[in-house]
Each structure stands twice: as structure tokens, then as C-alpha cells.
C-alpha positions as CSV (number, residue, x, y, z in Angstrom):
1,M,34.4,7.5,4.2
2,G,31.3,8.7,6.0
3,L,31.4,5.1,8.6
4,D,34.5,3.3,10.2
5,V,35.0,0.1,8.9
6,T,37.7,-2.9,10.2
7,T,39.7,-3.3,7.0
8,D,42.2,-6.4,6.4
9,D,45.9,-6.6,6.2
10,G,47.4,-7.4,2.6
11,G,47.0,-6.9,-0.6
12,P,47.3,-5.2,-3.0
13,W,44.9,-7.8,-5.1
14,S,43.8,-8.4,-8.2
15,I,40.3,-7.0,-9.2
16,G,39.7,-11.5,-9.1
17,D,41.2,-11.2,-5.8
18,L,39.3,-8.7,-4.4
19,A,36.3,-10.3,-5.8
20,A,36.8,-13.3,-4.6
21,R,37.5,-11.9,-1.3
22,A,34.4,-10.1,-0.8
23,G,32.3,-12.7,-2.2
24,V,31.0,-10.6,-5.4
25,T,31.5,-11.6,-8.9
26,V,34.7,-9.3,-11.0
27,K,31.3,-7.5,-13.0
28,T,30.1,-6.5,-9.5
29,V,33.5,-5.5,-8.5
30,R,34.5,-3.1,-12.3
31,F,30.7,-1.8,-11.8
32,Y,31.8,0.0,-8.8
33,S,35.7,0.9,-9.2
34,D,34.0,2.0,-13.4
35,R,32.0,4.6,-10.8
36,G,34.3,5.8,-8.7
37,L,33.7,3.9,-5.8
38,L,36.4,1.7,-5.1
39,P,40.4,2.9,-4.7
40,E,42.6,1.8,-6.6
41,A,45.9,1.2,-4.9
42,A,47.5,1.0,-8.3
43,R,47.8,-0.6,-12.1
44,S,50.0,-3.7,-12.8
45,G,53.2,-3.4,-15.6
46,G,50.2,-4.5,-17.6
47,G,47.7,-2.0,-16.5
48,H,46.0,-4.6,-14.4
49,R,43.8,-2.9,-11.8
50,R,45.0,-3.5,-8.1
51,Y,43.2,-2.6,-5.3
52,G,44.1,-2.7,-1.2
53,P,42.1,-3.1,2.4
54,E,40.0,0.8,1.9
55,A,38.7,-1.1,-1.7
56,L,37.7,-4.2,0.2
57,D,36.5,-2.2,3.7
58,R,34.2,-0.2,1.1
59,L,33.2,-3.4,-0.7
60,R,31.3,-4.9,1.6
61,L,29.7,-1.7,3.0
62,I,28.6,-1.4,-0.1
63,R,26.8,-4.9,-0.8
64,S,25.6,-3.8,3.5
65,L,24.1,-0.8,1.4
66,R,22.5,-2.6,-1.5
67,T,21.3,-5.1,0.7
68,L,19.4,-2.8,2.4
69,D,18.2,-1.9,-1.4
70,L,19.7,1.9,-1.1
71,P,20.1,3.4,-5.3
72,V,24.0,3.7,-5.8
73,P,23.6,7.4,-6.1
74,D,23.3,7.4,-2.3
75,V,25.2,4.4,-1.6
76,A,28.0,6.3,-2.9
77,R,26.9,9.2,-0.1
78,V,27.1,7.2,2.4
79,L,30.5,6.7,1.5
80,D,31.1,10.2,0.7
81,E,30.0,12.2,3.2
82,E,29.8,12.8,6.9
83,D,26.3,12.0,8.8
84,A,25.1,11.0,5.1
85,L,23.6,7.7,6.7
86,D,20.6,9.1,9.0
87,D,19.4,11.6,5.8
88,V,19.3,8.9,3.6
89,V,18.3,6.2,6.2
90,A,14.9,7.9,6.8
91,H,14.5,9.1,3.2
92,R,14.2,5.0,2.6
93,L,12.4,4.3,5.3
94,D,9.7,6.4,4.7
95,E,9.3,5.2,1.0
96,T,9.2,1.6,2.5
97,R,6.6,2.7,4.7
98,G,4.8,4.5,1.5
99,R,5.1,1.0,-0.8
100,L,3.9,-1.7,2.5
101,A,0.2,0.9,3.0
102,A,-0.4,0.2,-0.8
103,L,0.7,-3.7,-0.7
104,R,-1.5,-3.9,2.3
105,W,-4.4,-1.5,0.5
106,R,-3.7,-3.7,-2.3
107,E,-4.8,-6.9,-0.1
108,A,-7.6,-4.9,1.9
109,A,-8.9,-4.7,-1.8
110,L,-8.3,-8.0,-2.9
111,L,-9.7,-9.5,-0.1
112,L,-13.2,-6.9,-0.5
113,L,-13.5,-8.5,-3.9
114,R,-12.9,-12.1,-3.0
115,D,-15.3,-12.2,-0.2
116,C,-18.0,-10.2,-1.5
117,A,-21.0,-11.9,-3.7
118,P,-20.8,-12.1,-7.0
119,G,-23.3,-10.0,-7.7
120,E,-21.9,-7.5,-6.2
121,R,-17.9,-7.2,-7.7
122,A,-18.6,-5.2,-10.7
123,Q,-19.9,-2.4,-8.5
124,R,-17.3,-3.0,-6.7
125,L,-14.7,-2.8,-9.3
126,R,-15.6,0.3,-10.3
127,L,-15.6,1.7,-7.6
128,L,-11.5,0.4,-6.9
129,G,-11.1,1.6,-10.1
130,G,-11.1,5.1,-9.3
131,L,-8.8,5.2,-6.4
132,S,-4.9,5.4,-6.5
133,L,-3.8,2.3,-3.6
134,P,-3.0,3.9,-1.2
135,P,-5.5,7.0,-1.7
136,D,-4.7,10.1,-2.0
137,T,-7.4,12.7,-0.3
138,T,-7.5,15.7,-3.4
139,A,-11.0,14.8,-4.5
140,L,-12.2,15.0,-1.0
141,A,-9.8,18.4,0.2
142,R,-11.8,20.1,-3.1
143,F,-15.2,18.6,-2.7
144,W,-14.7,20.9,0.8
145,R,-13.2,24.0,-0.8
146,R,-16.1,24.6,-3.1
147,T,-18.7,23.7,-0.3
148,L,-16.4,26.0,2.0
149,P,-17.4,30.4,2.0
150,V,-14.9,31.6,-0.6
151,R,-13.9,34.5,1.7
152,L,-13.1,32.0,4.5
153,P,-9.9,32.8,6.1
154,A,-7.1,30.4,5.4
155,P,-6.1,29.2,8.8
156,L,-10.2,28.3,9.3
157,T,-9.8,26.9,5.6
158,A,-7.0,24.4,6.9
159,A,-8.9,23.3,10.2
160,V,-12.2,22.5,8.4
161,L,-10.1,20.3,6.2
162,D,-8.5,18.6,8.8
163,A,-11.1,17.9,10.8
164,A,-13.5,17.4,7.8
165,V,-10.9,15.3,5.2
166,P,-10.0,11.4,7.1
167,R,-7.0,10.5,6.7
168,P,-6.3,7.4,4.8
169,P,-4.9,4.6,7.2
170,D,-1.7,2.8,7.0
171,D,-3.1,-1.0,7.7
172,P,-6.9,-0.7,6.0
173,T,-10.0,-4.0,6.5
174,P,-11.8,-4.8,3.8
175,A,-14.5,-2.4,4.6
176,Q,-12.7,0.7,5.4
177,V,-11.0,0.3,1.5
178,L,-14.8,0.0,0.2
179,A,-15.7,3.0,2.4
180,F,-13.3,5.2,1.0
181,A,-14.3,4.2,-2.6
182,R,-17.7,5.7,-1.9
183,L,-16.4,8.6,-0.1
184,H,-14.5,9.5,-2.8
185,A,-16.8,8.5,-5.5
186,L,-19.6,10.5,-3.9
187,V,-17.7,13.9,-3.6
188,S,-16.3,13.2,-7.2
189,R,-19.9,13.3,-8.8
190,A,-21.9,15.8,-6.2
191,A,-22.5,19.0,-6.6
192,A,-21.4,21.8,-3.4
193,P,-23.8,21.2,-0.6
194,V,-26.3,23.0,1.3
195,V,-24.5,23.6,4.6
196,H,-24.2,26.3,7.5
197,L,-26.7,28.9,7.7
198,A,-27.0,28.9,3.6
199,G,-29.2,32.2,2.4
200,V,-29.3,33.2,5.8
201,E,-26.7,36.9,6.1
202,H,-23.9,35.6,8.4
203,R,-20.3,36.4,9.2
204,P,-19.0,33.2,8.6
205,S,-15.5,33.3,10.6
206,A,-16.9,34.5,13.5
207,L,-19.4,30.8,12.9
208,Y,-16.5,28.3,12.0
209,A,-13.8,29.6,14.7
210,G,-17.1,28.9,17.2
211,L,-18.4,25.6,15.7
212,G,-14.5,24.1,15.9
213,E,-14.1,25.5,20.0
214,A,-17.4,23.7,20.4
215,Y,-16.4,20.4,19.2
216,E,-13.6,20.0,21.0
217,L,-15.7,20.6,23.9
218,A,-18.2,18.1,23.0
219,V,-15.5,15.6,22.9
220,A,-14.1,16.0,25.8
221,E,-18.3,15.5,27.0
222,P,-20.0,12.4,28.1
223,D,-23.1,12.0,25.4
224,A,-26.0,14.4,27.5
225,S,-28.7,11.6,25.2
226,G,-31.5,13.8,25.7
227,T,-30.4,15.5,28.9
228,R,-29.7,18.7,29.3
229,A,-26.3,19.5,28.0
230,G,-23.4,21.5,29.2
231,Q,-20.7,23.8,27.8
232,S,-20.3,22.5,24.4
233,L,-23.8,23.2,23.5
234,D,-23.3,26.8,24.9
235,C,-20.4,27.3,22.5
236,F,-22.3,25.9,19.4
237,V,-24.6,28.5,19.9
238,A,-22.7,31.1,20.5
239,A,-20.8,30.9,17.0
240,Y,-24.0,30.8,15.8
241,A,-25.6,33.9,17.3
242,A,-22.3,35.6,17.0
243,A,-22.5,34.4,13.2
244,L,-25.8,36.2,13.1
245,R,-24.6,39.2,15.2
246,T,-27.2,38.4,18.0
247,R,-27.4,36.9,21.6
248,D,-27.7,34.0,23.3
249,S,-31.5,33.7,24.3
250,P,-34.7,31.0,24.5
251,A,-35.7,32.9,21.7
252,F,-32.8,32.3,19.7
253,R,-32.2,29.1,20.5
254,R,-35.9,28.3,18.7
255,R,-35.1,30.3,15.5
256,L,-31.7,28.3,15.5
257,A,-33.0,24.9,15.9
258,G,-35.5,25.5,13.3
259,L,-32.4,27.1,10.7
260,L,-31.0,24.0,11.3
261,S,-33.4,22.0,10.8
262,K,-33.7,23.2,7.5
263,S,-30.0,23.1,6.5
264,A,-29.4,19.4,6.6
265,D,-28.0,18.4,3.6
266,P,-28.8,14.6,2.6
267,L,-24.8,14.7,1.3
268,I,-23.3,15.5,4.3
269,G,-25.2,13.2,6.2
270,R,-23.8,10.1,3.8
271,Y,-20.3,12.3,4.1
272,W,-20.3,11.8,7.4
273,Q,-21.5,8.5,7.7
274,L,-18.7,7.0,5.5
275,A,-15.7,8.7,7.4
276,S,-16.7,7.8,10.7
277,G,-15.2,4.5,9.3
278,L,-12.1,5.8,8.5
279,T,-12.0,7.9,11.6
280,P,-10.8,6.5,15.7
281,G,-13.0,9.2,17.5
282,P,-16.1,11.1,16.8
283,T,-16.0,12.8,13.6
284,A,-16.7,16.9,13.4
285,G,-20.5,15.3,11.5
286,A,-21.3,13.1,14.2
287,L,-20.3,15.7,17.0
288,H,-23.0,18.5,15.2
289,G,-25.5,16.4,14.8
290,R,-24.9,15.7,18.8
291,L,-25.3,18.9,19.4
292,C,-28.1,19.7,17.2
293,A,-29.8,16.7,19.2
294,D,-28.8,18.6,22.0
295,L,-30.2,21.8,21.6
296,K,-33.8,20.5,20.5
297,A,-33.5,18.6,23.8
298,D,-33.4,22.0,26.0
299,L,-36.3,23.4,23.7
300,D,-38.5,20.2,24.7
301,P,-39.8,19.8,28.3
302,P,-38.4,16.8,30.3
303,P,-40.4,13.9,29.8
304,P,-42.4,13.2,33.1
305,G,-40.6,11.5,35.6
306,P,-41.5,8.4,38.0
307,P,-43.4,9.2,40.8
308,G,-41.4,10.0,43.9
309,R,-40.8,7.7,45.6
310,T,-41.1,7.7,49.6
311,W,-38.3,6.5,52.0
312,P,-39.9,4.2,54.8
313,G,-38.8,6.2,58.3
């Protein structure tokens, strides 16, 4: 037995006596006995089963394990294998958490329908009909895989997917359920959007590697808010310069600003708008937009400031 449990003295007992001592039915004892989970101490002269303290010990343990909703095969493992309990409990916890997440998504979806205007319910039902609860992210990942360059190295593709595909929250609000449903519908019917440097000869691996670094730096920097940005902007520009096999310069920054303004796709903008409600921090799309704004601010002359103040002497 995988666990040590205190036993009672006495026995052997009939199947009825064992059931009474354990507080279960005779049918339950017979069920576990037929599956080899309860050891028989002996047989009576008439061939009836007799059980000793070890059987009572096991039966009480089985009841405890079944109270946790462990299936009979898992109960057998715990009884017969050393250290099986940790593995069985961990697996059961994962299953339970998955069911709880499904219930939370279902609750939030029901609240979403209950609290909306009657005229919106049909549309929201159609959106929810496209989701499993909790939703998976297969459609979102597929959208990005058909959007990214086909020859992008696998580690970079994985990094982009990790940044671009929001993880469904375990305890969503109704607004998050709606955002995820809209996001799922958006990518399910959309063609591949226009992305970085579309139609321009460049090195995608250099671009995406550099952009990832620039986004990480931007997270650590305060929003430039129209003023000269810091290291993140330099890294952002360097990523494009490396992709285009050139170097950073004022002329290149002007050219880059033009390229970025032409490549803005409303579909991608809508994607990041919906994803922002599902991500705890700034999305990669928000960081990219901020760095584009920083680049424009870097090129534009600063607005005239207030007249200089003379301190009294």
C-alpha cells in the first residue's frame, strides 16, 4: 500500500460487518473487492468472504480518495504504488482547474448575455457560438503563422506568437469574453494582413529579432509623450536598418517614417485593440505604435516653448 493508515483490531469479518464498520454498503464492498482493491483474510466454510483489519484500513482510504473524485484506476495506483499520490493529485488538480476555468468563462458569457440590450443578444450569441469555453488560441496562432514570413526561424516565430497571442484569462470578465469572441471572429474570417515592410526587400529575421528587443526596452522606459525617446527608439530604428541592410541616419529615419505610415493595416490595429483588454501589460502592437509615434516626434521640430523666465535678483 502506498500510504500508512492506522488499522482496527479484530476480524475476520463478514462482508456485512466490514461494510458496517466502514460506513458503506455491502454493494460498495463487493465492487472494490471484485476489482482486487480489498484483500480477503479467508473464506468461510460456506465460501463467504471474510475480511481483516487491512481490508478495513484500505476501504477507509478508498473512501477518502473517492471523496476527492479520483477515478478507480487512480485509486488503485495510490494503493499499490509508492509515491503515486503526488502524481495523481497533481493530475487531478490540473483537471479541476480546467473545469473551474470553463465554469468561469461560462458564467461570464451568461452575464454578458444577461446584461446586454435585447437587440445585441443575437449578435453576441453568434460570436459566442464560435468559441469553446474556455477558448483555445489555435485560430489566433494560425492567423499569425500565415501572416509572418514563411522563412522566419522557428525560435523567432515562437517568440512572435508568444507576444501576439493573448492567453485567455482564467477568471474573465464579461467584457473580456466579448473581446476574445470578437478577436476570434476577426482572425477566423480575415485574410493575411499587410505587415512590416510588405513589398520591400528586407531580412525578416533581423527585423523581428530587433523589434523584440526594442519592445522589451520600451516596456522599461516611460512613455516619451511626444518628446525625444530613449534607447528603445534607437533599437527600433536599428532593427529596420539591419533588415534593410543600411545604417541609422536622419535621412533613413525620414524614409522609415514614410514606410511605416504606408504599412499600417486597419486589421492589425483592430487586432491589437481587442487584445489589449486581454493582456495585463502593453501589447506588442501598442509598443510598436508608441515607437512609431516617438519616431515621428523625433523628426518633427519641438513646438516653441514659453518665453524664458527671469528670476528676480
